[in-house]
PLY file of the C-alpha trace (Angstrom):
ply
format ascii 1.0
element vertex 236
property float x
property float y
property float z
element edge 235
property int vertex1
property int vertex2
end_header
31.49 -186.71 -103.48
28.58 -185.98 -106.05
29.16 -182.79 -108.50
26.51 -180.83 -106.21
28.80 -180.84 -103.29
32.22 -179.85 -105.25
30.17 -176.87 -106.32
29.70 -175.75 -102.75
33.62 -175.76 -101.74
35.16 -172.54 -101.19
37.35 -171.39 -103.78
40.99 -171.74 -102.73
43.09 -168.66 -102.26
45.40 -167.54 -105.16
49.14 -167.64 -104.35
49.29 -163.76 -104.46
46.15 -163.67 -101.94
47.78 -166.28 -99.60
50.87 -164.34 -99.82
49.20 -160.89 -99.10
50.23 -159.25 -95.44
47.55 -159.80 -93.03
47.17 -156.00 -92.04
46.99 -154.97 -95.72
43.07 -154.32 -95.08
43.47 -152.33 -91.85
46.26 -150.30 -93.49
44.03 -149.55 -96.44
41.11 -148.40 -94.01
43.28 -146.34 -91.94
44.38 -144.35 -94.87
40.71 -143.55 -96.07
39.84 -142.65 -92.53
42.87 -140.59 -92.26
42.25 -138.64 -95.58
38.55 -138.05 -95.04
39.22 -136.97 -91.36
41.77 -133.92 -92.73
39.69 -132.95 -95.64
36.66 -132.53 -92.65
39.38 -130.60 -90.58
40.19 -128.20 -93.48
36.84 -127.82 -94.41
36.03 -126.76 -90.97
38.96 -124.59 -90.34
37.48 -122.50 -93.51
34.31 -122.21 -92.42
34.98 -121.29 -89.09
38.23 -119.90 -89.22
38.13 -118.04 -92.09
34.52 -117.76 -93.33
32.65 -116.90 -90.51
35.03 -114.17 -88.79
35.01 -112.59 -91.98
31.04 -112.57 -92.35
30.78 -111.23 -88.39
33.34 -108.67 -88.89
31.77 -107.70 -92.17
28.52 -107.15 -90.59
29.79 -105.26 -87.65
31.48 -103.27 -89.67
28.47 -102.15 -91.77
25.94 -102.08 -89.27
27.85 -101.01 -85.69
31.52 -99.68 -86.73
31.81 -97.67 -83.62
30.97 -100.59 -81.15
32.86 -103.19 -83.29
36.17 -101.20 -82.92
35.93 -100.61 -79.49
33.71 -97.75 -78.75
37.04 -95.29 -78.93
36.96 -91.80 -77.81
38.54 -89.33 -79.81
39.71 -85.85 -79.10
41.57 -83.35 -81.74
41.81 -86.72 -83.93
43.51 -88.90 -80.90
42.38 -91.92 -79.26
41.81 -90.75 -75.71
40.26 -93.58 -74.44
36.91 -95.97 -74.62
33.41 -95.55 -73.47
33.21 -98.51 -72.01
36.52 -98.69 -70.06
36.69 -96.31 -67.16
39.80 -94.18 -66.39
41.44 -92.75 -63.00
41.26 -89.30 -62.11
42.63 -87.91 -58.90
42.43 -84.33 -59.38
40.16 -81.84 -57.75
39.00 -80.45 -61.43
37.77 -83.62 -62.57
34.91 -85.91 -61.35
36.02 -89.49 -59.84
35.15 -92.57 -61.20
33.94 -95.60 -59.41
37.16 -97.30 -57.01
38.80 -100.03 -59.41
40.54 -103.25 -57.75
42.57 -103.96 -60.67
46.28 -104.82 -60.51
49.48 -105.17 -62.52
52.91 -107.35 -62.15
55.18 -105.58 -59.90
58.39 -104.54 -62.07
60.45 -104.92 -58.66
59.40 -107.96 -57.25
58.75 -111.42 -59.57
55.40 -112.91 -58.59
54.15 -109.96 -56.84
51.42 -107.67 -58.13
50.86 -103.66 -57.35
47.52 -101.68 -57.45
46.74 -100.49 -60.89
43.56 -98.70 -61.43
41.41 -99.54 -64.41
43.79 -101.85 -66.04
42.29 -103.32 -68.98
44.95 -106.02 -69.42
43.87 -107.58 -65.94
40.19 -106.89 -65.48
38.78 -108.59 -62.50
37.76 -107.60 -58.46
39.08 -108.20 -55.45
37.31 -111.04 -54.36
36.87 -110.02 -51.07
33.04 -111.22 -49.57
30.83 -108.98 -47.36
32.47 -110.64 -44.45
35.76 -109.80 -45.18
37.38 -107.17 -42.69
39.98 -106.12 -45.38
36.97 -104.98 -47.83
35.06 -103.33 -44.11
38.06 -101.45 -43.65
39.02 -100.46 -47.53
35.24 -99.29 -47.61
35.48 -97.34 -44.26
38.47 -95.49 -45.59
37.07 -94.53 -49.05
34.25 -93.46 -47.22
36.00 -91.00 -45.03
38.13 -90.15 -47.92
35.15 -89.31 -50.09
33.43 -86.95 -47.41
36.62 -85.02 -46.72
37.60 -84.59 -50.40
33.82 -83.46 -51.45
33.34 -81.11 -48.24
30.89 -83.35 -47.08
29.36 -83.60 -43.66
30.88 -86.17 -41.53
27.52 -88.47 -41.29
26.49 -87.53 -44.82
25.26 -90.55 -46.95
27.98 -91.84 -49.39
26.56 -93.82 -52.52
27.75 -97.40 -52.70
29.22 -97.06 -55.94
31.40 -94.24 -54.98
33.52 -96.73 -52.11
33.66 -100.19 -54.02
34.97 -101.50 -57.07
32.70 -103.14 -59.68
33.23 -106.99 -60.80
35.22 -105.92 -63.95
37.31 -103.00 -62.33
36.56 -101.22 -65.71
32.84 -99.38 -64.96
33.15 -96.30 -66.94
30.30 -95.01 -65.15
29.16 -93.57 -61.83
25.67 -93.00 -60.28
23.88 -89.74 -60.65
23.79 -89.29 -56.99
27.95 -89.52 -56.80
28.20 -86.96 -59.56
25.50 -84.64 -58.02
27.85 -85.11 -54.70
30.76 -84.30 -56.63
29.29 -81.19 -58.42
30.18 -78.48 -56.13
33.76 -79.51 -55.89
34.50 -79.60 -59.57
32.75 -76.12 -59.85
34.83 -74.58 -57.38
37.95 -75.73 -58.30
37.45 -74.61 -61.95
35.48 -71.41 -61.09
32.45 -72.17 -63.07
28.97 -71.69 -62.08
27.19 -74.54 -60.65
24.52 -74.47 -63.16
26.92 -74.93 -65.99
28.54 -77.93 -64.75
25.02 -79.41 -63.80
23.90 -78.87 -67.54
27.11 -80.43 -68.78
26.51 -83.61 -66.26
23.05 -83.91 -67.42
24.20 -83.99 -70.91
26.77 -86.94 -69.91
24.10 -89.04 -68.00
22.83 -92.01 -69.89
19.36 -93.51 -69.39
18.14 -96.65 -68.72
18.81 -99.11 -71.36
15.83 -99.41 -73.47
14.30 -97.55 -70.77
14.05 -100.62 -68.70
17.23 -102.18 -67.68
20.12 -100.31 -64.98
19.80 -97.08 -63.68
20.62 -93.63 -65.12
24.24 -93.26 -65.28
27.05 -90.85 -65.86
30.08 -91.39 -68.30
33.09 -89.84 -66.21
35.18 -89.72 -69.32
32.52 -88.08 -71.42
31.63 -85.40 -68.36
35.51 -84.91 -67.76
36.35 -84.43 -71.49
33.04 -81.87 -71.87
34.66 -79.71 -68.85
38.30 -79.40 -70.49
36.41 -78.46 -73.83
36.81 -74.61 -74.64
33.77 -72.60 -74.26
31.78 -72.17 -77.34
31.26 -68.47 -78.34
27.76 -67.35 -79.31
27.79 -65.88 -83.25
26.93 -62.05 -82.97
0 1
1 2
2 3
3 4
4 5
5 6
6 7
7 8
8 9
9 10
10 11
11 12
12 13
13 14
14 15
15 16
16 17
17 18
18 19
19 20
20 21
21 22
22 23
23 24
24 25
25 26
26 27
27 28
28 29
29 30
30 31
31 32
32 33
33 34
34 35
35 36
36 37
37 38
38 39
39 40
40 41
41 42
42 43
43 44
44 45
45 46
46 47
47 48
48 49
49 50
50 51
51 52
52 53
53 54
54 55
55 56
56 57
57 58
58 59
59 60
60 61
61 62
62 63
63 64
64 65
65 66
66 67
67 68
68 69
69 70
70 71
71 72
72 73
73 74
74 75
75 76
76 77
77 78
78 79
79 80
80 81
81 82
82 83
83 84
84 85
85 86
86 87
87 88
88 89
89 90
90 91
91 92
92 93
93 94
94 95
95 96
96 97
97 98
98 99
99 100
100 101
101 102
102 103
103 104
104 105
105 106
106 107
107 108
108 109
109 110
110 111
111 112
112 113
113 114
114 115
115 116
116 117
117 118
118 119
119 120
120 121
121 122
122 123
123 124
124 125
125 126
126 127
127 128
128 129
129 130
130 131
131 132
132 133
133 134
134 135
135 136
136 137
137 138
138 139
139 140
140 141
141 142
142 143
143 144
144 145
145 146
146 147
147 148
148 149
149 150
150 151
151 152
152 153
153 154
154 155
155 156
156 157
157 158
158 159
159 160
160 161
161 162
162 163
163 164
164 165
165 166
166 167
167 168
168 169
169 170
170 171
171 172
172 173
173 174
174 175
175 176
176 177
177 178
178 179
179 180
180 181
181 182
182 183
183 184
184 185
185 186
186 187
187 188
188 189
189 190
190 191
191 192
192 193
193 194
194 195
195 196
196 197
197 198
198 199
199 200
200 201
201 202
202 203
203 204
204 205
205 206
206 207
207 208
208 209
209 210
210 211
211 212
212 213
213 214
214 215
215 216
216 217
217 218
218 219
219 220
220 221
221 222
222 223
223 224
224 225
225 226
226 227
227 228
228 229
229 230
230 231
231 232
232 233
233 234
234 235
């Protein structure tokens, strides 16, 4: 064998290298991968779980504090509701909101539910389609009750939002047509001039969003609160 051939021979492993376990290299690779993954997870947690929520909360509180805090409605310093969530009114002295199909767990029967109008903790609709006989019966019953409650003729047209629930069950608004049909009843029950109630209704009416989207609508809670407010006295 020439010297050139001897120079090309592979080096002989040392005794320490020969004794090293075969999986030592895999263990070191796994450890480095685990460490880098843990550092990346902590970084993502700090950015997405801490920094981003704090930034968005701060911007919302600075620019839109009322909306960021739930559009809460106050009366005498006490929270009475939200401008975004309807409430159930059944007294003849108040304007009535849109029907709500939300439910709540039945406290007397496990696994059952009961009607709970405007339950913000369980928003939803009835999921009854246009071909549902149950929906048709419910609407017919509501139409008859609406006409009776508001002293309308048996063949009077009834606004659709007066007899059907919204998809969320929490709609705080009714149509202007719906409110106008209730005006005479409310004025009569409160012994107020219809013109005065009409003025309050006009003040509670919200126009189309951006003057383009949706239809004019009446916030029922705001209107009923205005009805309950003490009359302002003119200064002498």
